[in-house]
VMD Tcl script that builds the backbone (N, CA, C; Angstrom):
set m [mol new atoms 252]
animate dup $m
set s [atomselect $m all]
$s set {name element resname resid chain x y z} {
  {N N MET 1 A 172.676 210.566 33.608}
  {CA C MET 1 A 171.586 210.082 34.422}
  {C C MET 1 A 171.250 211.112 35.495}
  {N N GLU 2 A 169.960 211.367 35.689}
  {CA C GLU 2 A 169.513 212.296 36.709}
  {C C GLU 2 A 169.756 211.717 38.095}
  {N N THR 3 A 169.993 212.587 39.054}
  {CA C THR 3 A 170.092 212.133 40.426}
  {C C THR 3 A 168.708 211.735 40.903}
  {N N GLY 4 A 168.600 210.577 41.515}
  {CA C GLY 4 A 167.327 210.116 42.033}
  {C C GLY 4 A 166.429 209.448 41.009}
  {N N ALA 5 A 166.866 209.365 39.756}
  {CA C ALA 5 A 166.053 208.715 38.727}
  {C C ALA 5 A 166.104 207.207 38.913}
  {N N LYS 6 A 164.985 206.540 38.680}
  {CA C LYS 6 A 164.937 205.086 38.801}
  {C C LYS 6 A 165.700 204.463 37.642}
  {N N VAL 7 A 166.539 203.493 37.944}
  {CA C VAL 7 A 167.341 202.797 36.946}
  {C C VAL 7 A 167.086 201.305 37.101}
  {N N TYR 8 A 166.817 200.630 36.010}
  {CA C TYR 8 A 166.635 199.183 36.033}
  {C C TYR 8 A 167.919 198.530 35.564}
  {N N VAL 9 A 168.365 197.522 36.292}
  {CA C VAL 9 A 169.603 196.826 35.954}
  {C C VAL 9 A 169.324 195.329 35.874}
  {N N ALA 10 A 170.166 194.622 35.125}
  {CA C ALA 10 A 170.035 193.165 35.031}
  {C C ALA 10 A 170.553 192.539 36.320}
  {N N VAL 11 A 169.867 191.516 36.795}
  {CA C VAL 11 A 170.254 190.831 38.028}
  {C C VAL 11 A 170.413 189.341 37.743}
  {N N LEU 12 A 171.567 188.794 38.122}
  {CA C LEU 12 A 171.786 187.355 38.078}
  {C C LEU 12 A 171.419 186.821 39.456}
  {N N ALA 13 A 170.495 185.862 39.506}
  {CA C ALA 13 A 170.015 185.368 40.792}
  {C C ALA 13 A 170.007 183.847 40.816}
  {N N ALA 14 A 170.053 183.322 42.020}
  {CA C ALA 14 A 169.888 181.892 42.265}
  {C C ALA 14 A 168.619 181.723 43.090}
  {N N PHE 15 A 168.062 180.524 43.076}
  {CA C PHE 15 A 166.848 180.256 43.831}
  {C C PHE 15 A 167.062 179.056 44.739}
  {N N THR 16 A 166.571 179.170 45.968}
  {CA C THR 16 A 166.652 178.052 46.905}
  {C C THR 16 A 165.568 177.034 46.554}
  {N N GLU 17 A 165.610 175.875 47.165}
  {CA C GLU 17 A 164.616 174.832 46.893}
  {C C GLU 17 A 163.201 175.278 47.231}
  {N N ASP 18 A 163.069 176.186 48.206}
  {CA C ASP 18 A 161.736 176.653 48.580}
  {C C ASP 18 A 161.305 177.905 47.794}
  {N N GLY 19 A 162.097 178.287 46.801}
  {CA C GLY 19 A 161.698 179.368 45.906}
  {C C GLY 19 A 162.190 180.754 46.273}
  {N N GLN 20 A 162.974 180.888 47.321}
  {CA C GLN 20 A 163.493 182.197 47.692}
  {C C GLN 20 A 164.570 182.623 46.693}
  {N N MET 21 A 164.462 183.846 46.200}
  {CA C MET 21 A 165.439 184.367 45.252}
  {C C MET 21 A 166.625 184.958 46.009}
  {N N ILE 22 A 167.825 184.622 45.553}
  {CA C ILE 22 A 169.047 185.154 46.141}
  {C C ILE 22 A 169.822 185.869 45.040}
  {N N PRO 23 A 169.844 187.202 45.043}
  {CA C PRO 23 A 170.584 187.923 44.004}
  {C C PRO 23 A 172.088 187.701 44.165}
  {N N ARG 24 A 172.777 187.479 43.050}
  {CA C ARG 24 A 174.212 187.188 43.087}
  {C C ARG 24 A 175.063 188.300 42.464}
  {N N ARG 25 A 174.552 188.931 41.406}
  {CA C ARG 25 A 175.346 189.925 40.685}
  {C C ARG 25 A 174.403 190.865 39.932}
  {N N ILE 26 A 174.814 192.128 39.785}
  {CA C ILE 26 A 174.054 193.063 38.952}
  {C C ILE 26 A 174.949 193.584 37.824}
  {N N ARG 27 A 174.312 193.914 36.714}
  {CA C ARG 27 A 175.019 194.521 35.586}
  {C C ARG 27 A 174.491 195.943 35.454}
  {N N TRP 28 A 175.367 196.930 35.661}
  {CA C TRP 28 A 174.993 198.329 35.596}
  {C C TRP 28 A 174.746 198.746 34.151}
  {N N GLU 29 A 174.164 199.917 33.952}
  {CA C GLU 29 A 173.809 200.405 32.612}
  {C C GLU 29 A 174.981 200.383 31.637}
  {N N ASP 30 A 176.184 200.670 32.131}
  {CA C ASP 30 A 177.353 200.751 31.256}
  {C C ASP 30 A 178.065 199.409 31.092}
  {N N GLY 31 A 177.484 198.323 31.631}
  {CA C GLY 31 A 178.056 196.998 31.459}
  {C C GLY 31 A 178.902 196.510 32.616}
  {N N ARG 32 A 179.232 197.387 33.554}
  {CA C ARG 32 A 180.033 196.953 34.707}
  {C C ARG 32 A 179.254 195.928 35.529}
  {N N LEU 33 A 179.966 194.931 36.050}
  {CA C LEU 33 A 179.350 193.892 36.874}
  {C C LEU 33 A 179.731 194.098 38.334}
  {N N TYR 34 A 178.765 193.899 39.211}
  {CA C TYR 34 A 179.009 194.015 40.646}
  {C C TYR 34 A 178.473 192.771 41.340}
  {N N ASP 35 A 179.331 192.111 42.123}
  {CA C ASP 35 A 178.884 190.978 42.926}
  {C C ASP 35 A 178.091 191.510 44.111}
  {N N ILE 36 A 177.032 190.826 44.460}
  {CA C ILE 36 A 176.229 191.189 45.621}
  {C C ILE 36 A 176.740 190.355 46.786}
  {N N GLU 37 A 177.300 191.023 47.776}
  {CA C GLU 37 A 177.902 190.326 48.912}
  {C C GLU 37 A 176.887 190.036 50.012}
  {N N ARG 38 A 175.872 190.886 50.139}
  {CA C ARG 38 A 174.858 190.671 51.165}
  {C C ARG 38 A 173.593 191.450 50.807}
  {N N VAL 39 A 172.486 190.976 51.291}
  {CA C VAL 39 A 171.204 191.640 51.106}
  {C C VAL 39 A 170.808 192.202 52.461}
  {N N LEU 40 A 170.613 193.511 52.526}
  {CA C LEU 40 A 170.329 194.158 53.799}
  {C C LEU 40 A 168.852 194.154 54.166}
  {N N ASP 41 A 167.980 194.069 53.158}
  {CA C ASP 41 A 166.558 194.183 53.437}
  {C C ASP 41 A 165.763 193.490 52.339}
  {N N VAL 42 A 164.673 192.865 52.698}
  {CA C VAL 42 A 163.783 192.223 51.732}
  {C C VAL 42 A 162.381 192.729 52.022}
  {N N ARG 43 A 161.734 193.299 51.005}
  {CA C ARG 43 A 160.395 193.848 51.177}
  {C C ARG 43 A 159.485 193.363 50.058}
  {N N PRO 44 A 158.371 192.732 50.376}
  {CA C PRO 44 A 157.444 192.250 49.341}
  {C C PRO 44 A 156.471 193.320 48.865}
  {N N ALA 45 A 156.945 194.536 48.643}
  {CA C ALA 45 A 156.064 195.642 48.269}
  {C C ALA 45 A 155.427 195.454 46.900}
  {N N ALA 46 A 156.087 194.812 45.972}
  {CA C ALA 46 A 155.521 194.633 44.631}
  {C C ALA 46 A 154.218 193.850 44.684}
  {N N SER 47 A 154.117 192.888 45.593}
  {CA C SER 47 A 152.887 192.107 45.683}
  {C C SER 47 A 151.724 192.942 46.205}
  {N N LEU 48 A 152.011 193.988 46.968}
  {CA C LEU 48 A 150.942 194.878 47.417}
  {C C LEU 48 A 150.366 195.656 46.241}
  {N N LYS 49 A 151.245 196.113 45.371}
  {CA C LYS 49 A 150.815 196.919 44.231}
  {C C LYS 49 A 150.100 196.072 43.181}
  {N N ALA 50 A 150.623 194.878 42.897}
  {CA C ALA 50 A 150.077 194.034 41.833}
  {C C ALA 50 A 148.920 193.157 42.300}
  {N N GLY 51 A 148.843 192.907 43.597}
  {CA C GLY 51 A 147.819 191.998 44.104}
  {C C GLY 51 A 148.294 190.563 43.983}
  {N N GLY 52 A 147.481 189.634 44.464}
  {CA C GLY 52 A 147.841 188.229 44.353}
  {C C GLY 52 A 147.441 187.460 45.589}
  {N N GLN 53 A 147.964 186.256 45.701}
  {CA C GLN 53 A 147.617 185.389 46.824}
  {C C GLN 53 A 148.838 184.586 47.231}
  {N N GLY 54 A 148.992 184.354 48.527}
  {CA C GLY 54 A 150.057 183.503 49.019}
  {C C GLY 54 A 151.187 184.231 49.708}
  {N N VAL 55 A 151.444 185.483 49.356}
  {CA C VAL 55 A 152.536 186.220 49.984}
  {C C VAL 55 A 152.130 186.678 51.381}
  {N N TRP 56 A 150.921 187.185 51.503}
  {CA C TRP 56 A 150.443 187.743 52.767}
  {C C TRP 56 A 149.444 186.813 53.449}
  {N N GLY 57 A 149.224 185.618 52.933}
  {CA C GLY 57 A 148.265 184.686 53.498}
  {C C GLY 57 A 147.445 184.052 52.383}
  {N N SER 58 A 146.409 183.319 52.761}
  {CA C SER 58 A 145.645 182.577 51.764}
  {C C SER 58 A 144.528 183.384 51.107}
  {N N ILE 59 A 144.208 184.544 51.642}
  {CA C ILE 59 A 143.136 185.360 51.076}
  {C C ILE 59 A 143.701 186.206 49.937}
  {N N PRO 60 A 143.057 186.157 48.749}
  {CA C PRO 60 A 143.546 186.967 47.627}
  {C C PRO 60 A 143.532 188.456 47.964}
  {N N MET 61 A 144.574 189.149 47.550}
  {CA C MET 61 A 144.675 190.588 47.785}
  {C C MET 61 A 144.478 191.309 46.461}
  {N N PRO 62 A 143.552 192.270 46.415}
  {CA C PRO 62 A 143.342 193.003 45.170}
  {C C PRO 62 A 144.540 193.901 44.865}
  {N N PRO 63 A 144.735 194.270 43.591}
  {CA C PRO 63 A 145.831 195.181 43.259}
  {C C PRO 63 A 145.596 196.567 43.852}
  {N N ASN 64 A 146.670 197.250 44.153}
  {CA C ASN 64 A 146.632 198.609 44.689}
  {C C ASN 64 A 147.557 199.503 43.881}
  {N N ALA 65 A 147.396 199.494 42.566}
  {CA C ALA 65 A 148.297 200.227 41.673}
  {C C ALA 65 A 148.267 201.725 41.912}
  {N N HIS 66 A 147.218 202.218 42.542}
  {CA C HIS 66 A 147.084 203.658 42.776}
  {C C HIS 66 A 147.960 204.159 43.929}
  {N N ILE 67 A 148.504 203.255 44.737}
  {CA C ILE 67 A 149.314 203.661 45.879}
  {C C ILE 67 A 150.728 203.990 45.404}
  {N N LYS 68 A 151.234 205.154 45.821}
  {CA C LYS 68 A 152.584 205.583 45.451}
  {C C LYS 68 A 153.622 204.671 46.111}
  {N N ASP 69 A 154.771 204.496 45.456}
  {CA C ASP 69 A 155.823 203.612 45.948}
  {C C ASP 69 A 156.293 203.992 47.348}
  {N N ASP 70 A 156.427 205.280 47.633}
  {CA C ASP 70 A 156.857 205.705 48.967}
  {C C ASP 70 A 155.832 205.295 50.023}
  {N N ASP 71 A 154.538 205.410 49.681}
  {CA C ASP 71 A 153.488 204.997 50.615}
  {C C ASP 71 A 153.488 203.483 50.804}
  {N N LEU 72 A 153.781 202.726 49.726}
  {CA C LEU 72 A 153.880 201.273 49.847}
  {C C LEU 72 A 155.000 200.876 50.794}
  {N N LYS 73 A 156.129 201.579 50.687}
  {CA C LYS 73 A 157.260 201.287 51.565}
  {C C LYS 73 A 156.864 201.493 53.023}
  {N N THR 74 A 156.175 202.592 53.305}
  {CA C THR 74 A 155.716 202.872 54.661}
  {C C THR 74 A 154.736 201.806 55.134}
  {N N LEU 75 A 153.820 201.401 54.262}
  {CA C LEU 75 A 152.839 200.383 54.603}
  {C C LEU 75 A 153.502 199.040 54.921}
  {N N VAL 76 A 154.464 198.632 54.100}
  {CA C VAL 76 A 155.157 197.359 54.330}
  {C C VAL 76 A 155.943 197.418 55.638}
  {N N GLN 77 A 156.610 198.533 55.906}
  {CA C GLN 77 A 157.339 198.663 57.165}
  {C C GLN 77 A 156.400 198.524 58.353}
  {N N TRP 78 A 155.217 199.127 58.255}
  {CA C TRP 78 A 154.214 199.063 59.314}
  {C C TRP 78 A 153.729 197.621 59.517}
  {N N ILE 79 A 153.451 196.923 58.397}
  {CA C ILE 79 A 152.983 195.534 58.489}
  {C C ILE 79 A 154.050 194.655 59.121}
  {N N LEU 80 A 155.293 194.775 58.639}
  {CA C LEU 80 A 156.372 193.918 59.143}
  {C C LEU 80 A 156.744 194.229 60.591}
  {N N ALA 81 A 156.428 195.431 61.056}
  {CA C ALA 81 A 156.707 195.801 62.447}
  {C C ALA 81 A 155.602 195.293 63.378}
  {N N GLY 82 A 154.621 194.613 62.834}
  {CA C GLY 82 A 153.538 194.093 63.664}
  {C C GLY 82 A 152.349 195.024 63.710}
  {N N SER 83 A 152.273 195.940 62.745}
  {CA C SER 83 A 151.166 196.914 62.607}
  {C C SER 83 A 150.863 197.620 63.917}
  {N N LYS 84 A 151.921 198.138 64.562}
  {CA C LYS 84 A 151.765 198.851 65.837}
  {C C LYS 84 A 151.647 200.328 65.613}
}
mol reanalyze $m
mol bondsrecalc $m
mol representation Tube
mol addrep $m
């Protein structure tokens, strides 16, 4: 595997009554299982790229697939900081 290459792994998750996802365990590419002890950060960046309604308010948001992932991360950090 290349250093810095994106890797997708299987995630076992639970959901609260209000729909919040809580990841419990991941399965690495080689089959090893890792328990998730804590989540350090939650960012709704995927909804910015795909578009939708309800995550950022009641007004539908158009997709922004052209925005690079690094720029999305910066944008979400700015929004969550109160857009200062």
